[in-house]
C-alpha positions in Angstrom: 107.6 109.4 70.6 111.2 110.5 71.1 113.9 108.0 70.6 117.7 108.3 70.9 119.0 109.3 67.5 121.6 107.1 65.8 125.0 107.9 66.9 123.9 109.8 70.0 126.9 110.3 72.3 127.3 110.0 76.1 126.0 113.5 76.7 122.5 112.6 75.5 122.5 109.4 77.6 123.7 111.4 80.6 120.9 113.9 80.2 118.3 111.2 79.9 119.7 109.4 83.0 119.5 112.6 85.1 115.9 113.1 84.0 115.0 109.5 85.0 116.8 110.1 88.4 114.7 113.2 89.0 111.5 111.5 88.0 112.2 108.5 90.2 113.0 110.7 93.1 109.7 112.6 92.6 107.8 109.3 92.4 109.4 108.0 95.7 108.7 111.3 97.5 105.0 111.4 96.4 104.4 107.8 97.2 105.8 108.0 100.7 103.4 110.8 101.4 100.6 108.9 99.7 101.3 105.8 101.7 101.3 107.6 105.0 98.0 109.4 104.3 96.2 106.3 102.8 97.3 104.0 105.6 96.3 106.4 108.3 92.9 107.3 106.7 92.3 103.6 106.0 92.9 102.7 109.6 90.6 105.4 110.8 87.8 104.5 108.4 88.3 100.7 108.6 88.7 100.9 104.8 90.4 97.9 103.3 90.5 99.7 99.9 92.4 102.6 101.4 94.8 100.3 103.3 95.4 98.4 100.1 96.1 101.6 98.2 98.6 102.6 100.9 100.4 99.3 100.6 100.4 99.7 96.8 102.2 103.0 97.4 104.8 101.2 99.5 105.3 98.7 96.6 105.6 101.6 94.2 108.4 103.1 96.4 110.3 99.7 96.3 110.0 99.6 92.5 111.2 103.2 92.1 114.0 102.6 94.5 115.1 99.7 92.4 115.3 101.9 89.4 117.1 104.6 91.4 119.7 102.0 92.4 120.2 101.0 88.8 120.7 104.6 87.7 122.9 105.6 90.7 125.8 104.1 88.7 127.6 106.6 86.6 128.9 104.2 84.0 126.5 103.2 81.3 127.9 99.6 81.3 127.2 99.2 85.0 123.6 100.4 84.5 123.1 97.9 81.7 124.4 95.1 83.9 121.9 96.1 86.7 118.9 96.2 84.4 117.9 92.5 84.6 117.9 92.4 88.3 116.0 95.7 88.5 113.3 94.3 86.1 113.0 91.2 88.3 112.4 93.4 91.4 109.7 95.3 89.5 108.1 92.1 88.3 108.0 90.7 91.9 106.4 94.0 93.1 103.7 93.7 90.4 102.8 90.1 91.5 102.9 91.0 95.2 100.4 93.8 94.5 98.2 91.5 92.5 98.1 88.9 95.3 97.3 91.4 98.0 94.6 93.2 96.0 93.0 89.9 95.0 92.9 88.6 98.6 91.6 91.9 99.9 89.0 92.2 97.2 87.6 88.7 97.8 87.5 89.3 101.6 85.5 92.5 100.9 83.1 90.7 98.6 82.5 88.1 101.2 81.5 90.8 103.7 84.6 91.1 105.8 83.4 94.5 107.2 82.1 97.7 105.8 84.2 100.8 105.5 83.1 104.2 106.8 83.1 107.3 104.6 86.5 108.9 104.2 86.7 112.5 102.8 90.5 112.3 103.2 90.6 109.1 101.0 88.4 110.7 98.3 90.7 113.8 98.1 93.9 111.6 98.1 92.5 109.4 95.3 91.5 112.4 93.2 95.0 114.1 93.6 96.8 110.8 92.7 94.6 110.4 89.7 95.9 113.8 88.5 99.5 113.4 89.4 100.4 109.8 88.5 99.6 109.9 84.8 102.0 112.9 84.4 104.9 111.1 86.2 104.3 107.9 84.3 104.2 109.5 80.9 107.4 111.5 81.6 109.3 108.5 82.8 108.1 106.3 80.0 109.3 108.8 77.4 112.7 109.1 79.0 113.0 105.4 79.5 112.2 104.6 75.9 114.5 107.3 74.6 117.3 105.8 76.7 116.3 102.3 75.8 115.8 101.3 79.4 113.4 98.5 80.0 113.5 98.9 83.7 112.6 102.6 83.6 109.7 101.8 81.2 108.5 99.0 83.5 108.6 101.3 86.5 106.5 103.9 84.6 104.0 101.1 84.0 103.8 100.5 87.7 103.1 104.2 88.2 100.4 104.0 85.6 98.9 101.1 87.4 98.7 103.3 90.5 96.6 105.7 88.3 94.2 102.9 87.6 94.1 101.9 91.2 93.5 105.6 92.1 90.5 105.6 89.8 89.1 102.4 91.2 89.6 103.7 94.8 88.0 107.0 94.0 85.0 105.3 92.4 84.6 102.9 95.3 84.9 105.6 97.9 82.4 107.8 96.1 79.9 105.0 95.5 80.2 103.9 99.1 79.8 107.4 100.4 76.8 108.4 98.1 75.0 105.2 97.2 76.3 102.6 99.7 77.5 100.3 96.9 80.2 98.5 98.9 80.9 95.9 96.2 82.1 98.4 93.5 85.6 98.9 94.9 86.5 95.2 95.3 85.2 94.4 91.8 87.4 97.2 90.3 90.3 96.0 92.4 90.1 92.5 90.8 90.5 94.1 87.4 93.6 96.0 88.6 95.0 92.7 89.9 94.7 91.2 86.5 96.5 94.1 84.9 99.2 93.8 87.6 99.8 90.2 86.7 100.1 91.0 83.0 102.5 93.9 83.6 104.5 91.7 86.0 105.0 89.0 83.4 106.1 91.6 80.9 108.6 93.1 83.3 110.0 89.7 84.2 110.6 88.9 80.5 112.0 92.4 79.8 109.3 93.2 77.2 107.9 96.5 76.2 111.0 98.5 75.6 113.3 99.1 72.7 116.9 100.0 72.7 118.6 102.3 70.2 120.8 100.3 67.8 124.5 100.9 67.5 124.2 101.0 63.8 121.4 101.2 61.2 120.3 98.0 59.4 121.8 97.7 55.9 118.4 97.7 54.3 117.1 100.6 56.4 116.0 103.6 54.3 115.8 107.2 55.3 112.3 106.7 56.8 113.3 103.7 58.9 112.4 103.8 62.6 115.7 104.3 64.4 114.9 101.7 67.0 115.9 98.1 67.6 113.9 96.0 70.0 115.1 93.6 72.6 114.0 90.0 72.1 110.3 89.7 72.9 109.9 93.4 73.1 107.7 95.9 71.3 109.2 98.2 68.7 109.0 101.9 69.1 106.2 103.5 67.1 
C-alpha cells in the first residue's frame, strides 16, 4: 500500500487532494444516476430492494458530498479542521442506511408485498458490482496515502454499496428465476450489520493512519513510515 513518504512536501499532498476530489466527483455523478434508475425501476416493479438500493445511493451521495466539502478547502490546515465533522456526517449516513435496510428487510420477511421481476434492476446491480470496487479501492489508496480518515471512511461506504449491489443482484436473480423472495431481505440484514460496524468506526475516526512529521527515534530503515491516530489501524 502506498503511504506518504517522510518529509513529503505540499506538492505531494496537493496531488493526492486533487485525486480525491476527482474520485469523489465521479462517485457523486455515478450515484446520482444509480439512484434515479433504481428508484424508478423499484417503483415500477414494486421492489422494496430496488427502492432501498436507490436510497442507499442517495446516502452515498451525501457522504461523498461531505468529503468534497472537506477537500474544497485549499489550505491543508482547514481540511484537517473539517475532518472530524466530515467523519460524523459519514457515520450518521452509515447508521441511517442500517436503520432503513433493517426495517425494509423485516417488512419484506413479514410478507409486505412481492416484487415483480426487473431486468433493469438486474442490469443496474451488475454494473454497480463492477464499478463500485474500483472507485472504492482508488479512493482508499489516496486517502491512506494522504492520511485522511474521512476519505478512507467514504471509500468504505462505497465498498458497502458493492456489497449491497451483490445482495440486490442475488435477490433479484433468485426472485426472477426461483421465486425465492426471502433471499434479498436476509442478505440486506447482513449489509445492515456491516453498516453499523463501519458507522461506529467512522464516528471514532478509526481505520486510517496519518504520515508522521518525523520518524520515531528507534525506527530502523525497515520501519513502516506511518503513524496511526488513536484507535486507528496502522498501515500494512
